[in-house]
C-alpha positions in Angstrom: 114.1 101.5 110.5 112.4 104.9 110.4 111.2 104.7 106.8 107.5 104.4 105.9 107.0 101.2 103.8 103.7 99.8 102.8 102.9 96.1 103.5 100.0 95.0 101.3 98.8 91.4 101.1 96.6 90.4 98.2 95.0 87.0 98.2 92.9 85.3 95.5 91.6 81.9 96.7 90.1 81.1 93.2 93.6 81.4 91.6 95.4 80.1 94.7 97.8 83.0 94.8 99.1 85.5 97.3 101.0 88.7 96.4 102.8 90.7 99.0 103.8 94.2 98.0 106.1 96.7 99.7 106.4 100.3 98.4 108.7 103.1 99.6 109.8 106.5 98.4 113.3 107.8 99.0 113.3 111.0 101.1 116.3 112.6 99.5 116.2 111.4 95.9 113.2 111.0 93.4 113.3 107.2 93.7 110.3 104.9 94.1 110.8 101.3 95.3 108.4 98.4 94.9 108.9 94.8 95.9 106.4 92.1 95.0 106.6 88.5 96.2 104.2 85.9 94.8 103.3 82.7 96.8 101.4 79.7 95.5 98.7 78.6 97.9 98.0 75.3 96.2 101.6 73.9 96.5 102.3 73.4 92.8 104.9 74.9 90.5 103.6 77.3 87.9 104.5 80.5 86.0 103.1 83.8 87.3 103.7 87.1 85.6 103.2 90.5 87.1 102.5 93.5 84.8 102.9 97.1 86.0 101.5 100.3 84.4 102.9 103.7 85.5 101.4 107.1 84.8 104.0 109.6 86.0 101.8 112.6 85.2 101.3 114.5 88.5 99.4 117.7 89.3 97.2 117.4 86.2 99.5 118.8 83.6 101.1 116.8 80.7 104.2 119.0 80.6 105.5 118.6 84.1 105.6 115.3 85.8 107.4 113.3 88.5 110.5 112.8 86.3 111.3 116.6 86.0 113.2 118.4 88.7 113.3 122.2 88.8 116.8 123.8 89.2 
């Protein structure tokens, strides 16, 4: 209830699609959550694929990134 979660709505009328995304980061653990729900606006069945690209390099250095924890 007290967690900050995004609520993003993406609509493309030319494709007849709506994507609703929710993102959150765990406060205690290095975990990132994303949920994406696709809705067809034209009322027909079709296949939709979502592709994600992640760049975990943070703070401008290729050696340290979000996946490394200091002891």
